C-alpha positions, -999 to +999 in steps of 0.1 A: -005+002+000+028+029+009+046+020-025+015+022-044+005+054-026+043+069-028+044+061-066+010+077-074+020+109-057+057+115-065+055+093-098+088+073-088+090+049-062+107+048-027+139+032-039+139+055-070+135+085-049+163+072-023+186+074-049+180+105-064+189+121-031+220+103-030+230+114-062+221+147-054+240+149-020+271+131-036+268+160-066+268+184-036+300+171-019+316+168-052+310+203-056+317+213-019+343+190-005+377+174-015+368+141-003+379+113-026+346+093-046+350+059-018+347+089+008+315+104-006+304+073-017+303+058+018+290+093+030+259+092+011+254+055+021+266+028-009+297+004+004+308-003-026+322+026-043+324+010-079+287+007-075+282+039-069+301+053-098+280+031-119+248+043-104+263+078-106+274+075-141+238+061-152+221+092-135+242+117-143+258+108-178+295+115-165+317+099-138+318+115-107+354+123-115+342+140-149+317+156-129+338+172-105+362+178-129+335+201-153+311+215-128+336+222-102 
């Protein structure tokens, strides 16, 4: 019931919403800190930095390091 209601209101599943928050937080950290990708992955809730990097690239179109170089 919760998942159906959540998706009906926000148009995304709870997991997609959480992933979006994590990626947005990571983008902010890449812009404002000197933490490396592994530290940022851990800070936003991913134990595996390779998995985090793959998700980040899937959602933003660039790797975390390219994002930092391009947008910072």
